[in-house]
Structures are given as C-alpha cells and as structure tokens.
C-alpha positions in Angstrom: -83.6 42.5 -0.2 -84.0 39.5 -2.4 -87.1 37.3 -2.2 -87.1 34.0 -4.0 -90.0 32.4 -5.8 -89.9 29.7 -3.2 -90.5 32.2 -0.4 -93.5 33.5 -2.4 -94.9 30.0 -2.8 -94.3 29.2 0.9 -96.1 32.5 2.0 -99.1 31.7 -0.2 -99.2 28.2 1.3 -99.1 29.6 4.8 -102.0 32.0 4.1 -104.0 29.2 2.5 -103.4 27.0 5.5 -104.4 29.9 7.8 -107.8 30.2 5.9 -108.4 26.5 6.0 -107.7 26.4 9.8 -109.9 29.5 10.3 -107.0 31.6 11.7 -107.6 34.0 8.7 -110.9 34.9 7.1 -110.9 35.6 3.3 -110.5 39.4 3.8 -107.4 38.9 6.0 -106.0 36.4 3.6 -106.5 38.8 0.7 -104.8 41.6 2.6 -101.9 39.4 3.6 -101.3 38.3 0.0 -101.7 41.8 -1.4 -99.2 43.1 1.1 -96.7 40.4 0.4 -97.1 40.9 -3.4 -96.3 44.6 -2.9 -93.2 43.7 -0.9 -92.2 41.1 -3.5 -92.5 43.7 -6.3 -90.2 46.0 -4.4 -87.5 43.4 -4.0 -85.0 41.7 -6.3 -86.0 38.1 -7.1 -84.0 35.0 -7.0 -84.6 32.1 -9.4 -83.5 28.7 -8.4 -81.1 26.8 -10.8 -80.4 23.2 -11.3 -77.2 23.7 -9.4 -79.3 25.0 -6.4 -81.3 21.8 -6.4 -78.1 19.7 -6.5 -76.7 21.6 -3.6 -80.0 21.3 -1.7 -79.8 17.5 -2.3 -76.3 17.5 -0.8 -77.6 19.3 2.3 -80.4 16.9 2.7 -78.1 14.0 2.5 -76.1 15.4 5.4 -78.6 14.0 7.9 -77.4 16.2 10.7 -78.9 19.3 9.0 -82.4 17.8 9.4 -83.6 19.8 6.5 -86.5 19.0 4.2 -86.5 19.6 0.5 -87.9 23.2 0.5 -85.8 24.2 3.5 -82.6 22.9 1.9 -83.2 24.9 -1.2 -83.0 28.2 0.7 -79.3 27.9 1.8 -78.3 26.3 -1.4 -79.6 29.3 -3.4 -78.2 31.8 -1.0 -74.8 30.1 -1.3 -74.9 30.4 -5.1 -75.9 34.0 -5.0 -73.3 34.8 -2.3 -75.8 36.6 -0.1 -77.0 36.2 3.5 -80.0 34.2 4.6 -82.7 35.9 6.7 -84.9 33.4 8.5 -87.0 32.7 11.6 -86.2 29.0 11.4 -83.4 28.1 13.8 -82.8 24.7 12.1 -82.3 26.5 8.8 -80.0 29.0 10.5 -77.9 26.2 12.0 -77.7 24.4 8.7 -76.6 27.5 6.8 -74.0 28.4 9.4 -72.6 24.8 9.2 -71.8 25.6 5.5 -70.3 29.0 6.3 -73.3 30.8 5.0 -74.2 34.0 6.8 -77.5 33.5 8.5 -79.4 36.3 10.1 -81.9 35.4 12.8 -85.2 37.2 12.8 -86.9 37.4 16.1 
C-alpha cells in the first residue's frame, strides 16, 4: 500500500478538526495520530511532482469532476504512479474513473 504525504496531511487535519469540535479528546487524538504514523511507516510513500500538480489543475478545469485542489491531486498522482486509488469519496472515485484510473471504493 502507498500512502502519499497529502493523505498524511489530510489525516492530521481531520484529527485536529475532531479535537476542535470536541469529537476527540487529546488522548484519542494522540492515539489516532500514533496509529496512523505506524501505518504510514509500514507503507510505501508517494511524493507529488510538478507534473502531478499540472494534471490536478487539468482535472479541476474539467468542471464536471467537481474536484477541489487537494482532491484533484490524488487521482493525478495515482495516474502518474500507475496504481489504483483507494478512497471513501464517491466524487473522487467518479472523477478517477472518468480518466480510466482504477478506483476502489471503501465502504
């Protein structure tokens, strides 16, 4: 499994938001971040390139994809690495599939 630096950033932001909205206390947040860091260490990493950002921009400019900046970077990077995208986000799945990128839905 490959986990990009962007996924790590997004997970940290999710946990931070959960603390601010009082869905997680600081102990829960620390455990979630520790668990993710352990998972991240056991995975291959994916660094985003300038070409990934250009492809993401192309996806965003295809208005039908309805993708924001960070979301567009995922399929762009997956395309460059020639791997499948694993995501919960149905909009992201649809956008990836529209570009013939294998997208695996997580339920």
